[in-house]
C-alpha positions as CSV (number, residue, x, y, z in Angstrom):
1,M,57.4,93.5,227.6
2,F,60.6,93.8,225.6
3,D,60.4,94.1,221.8
4,S,63.0,91.9,220.0
5,A,62.9,94.3,217.0
6,I,64.4,97.0,219.3
7,V,67.2,94.5,220.3
8,D,68.0,94.0,216.6
9,V,68.1,97.8,216.1
10,I,70.4,98.3,219.0
11,L,72.7,95.5,217.8
12,A,72.8,97.0,214.4
13,G,74.3,100.2,215.9
14,A,74.7,103.5,214.3
15,G,76.9,104.9,211.6
16,G,77.9,101.4,210.4
17,L,79.4,100.5,213.8
18,T,77.6,97.5,215.3
19,V,77.8,96.4,218.9
20,L,80.0,93.5,217.8
21,G,82.2,95.7,215.8
22,I,82.8,98.2,218.5
23,T,83.4,95.4,221.0
24,Q,86.0,93.8,218.8
25,L,87.7,97.1,218.2
26,V,88.0,97.8,221.9
27,K,89.1,94.3,222.8
28,T,91.8,94.4,220.1
29,W,92.9,97.9,221.2
30,L,93.2,96.7,224.8
31,K,94.4,93.2,223.9
32,A,91.7,91.9,226.1
33,S,90.6,88.3,226.6
34,G,88.7,86.3,229.2
35,T,86.8,88.2,231.8
36,L,87.9,91.6,230.6
37,A,86.5,90.8,227.1
38,V,83.1,90.0,228.7
39,V,83.2,93.2,230.7
40,I,84.0,95.2,227.6
41,S,81.1,93.5,225.7
42,G,78.8,94.4,228.6
43,A,79.9,98.0,228.7
44,V,79.5,98.4,224.9
45,S,76.0,96.8,225.2
46,V,75.0,99.3,227.9
47,V,76.3,102.3,226.1
48,M,74.7,101.4,222.8
49,T,71.4,100.8,224.6
50,V,71.6,104.2,226.3
51,V,72.2,105.9,223.0
52,Y,69.3,104.2,221.4
53,L,66.8,104.7,224.2
54,V,67.8,108.4,224.6
55,R,67.4,109.0,220.9
56,A,64.1,107.2,220.8
57,G,62.9,109.2,223.8
58,T,62.1,106.0,225.7
59,F,64.8,106.0,228.3
60,T,63.8,104.5,231.7
61,V,66.0,102.5,234.1
62,P,63.9,99.3,233.6
63,A,64.2,99.6,229.8
64,L,67.9,100.2,230.1
65,A,68.4,97.1,232.3
66,G,66.2,94.8,230.2
67,Y,67.4,95.9,226.8
68,S,71.1,96.0,227.9
69,L,70.8,92.4,229.2
70,L,69.1,91.2,226.0
71,V,71.6,93.1,223.7
72,F,74.5,91.6,225.7
73,A,73.1,88.1,225.5
74,A,72.4,88.4,221.7
75,A,75.9,89.9,221.1
76,N,77.5,87.0,222.8
77,G,75.4,84.3,221.2
78,I,73.5,83.4,224.4
79,F,70.2,84.7,223.0
80,K,69.0,84.9,219.4
81,S,66.7,87.8,218.8
82,K,63.8,87.0,216.6
83,T,61.0,89.3,215.5
């Protein structure tokens, strides 16, 4: 149901800022670690997923939930996205 190529595109980000890069910037700025760092990673994953889905014209709540979870998992090394 979910395309791993889309997960890769979302992870790649936009304008040279990747999900991991934005997460690291915010964590450094807030001096976050532990649970707060995981929450920040989740929030960045959701925002980047929303941006992609809206731009692609494919935004739905199920797509947002599924892709956000997959992007979060891939960004945190829990899931490796393969095409």
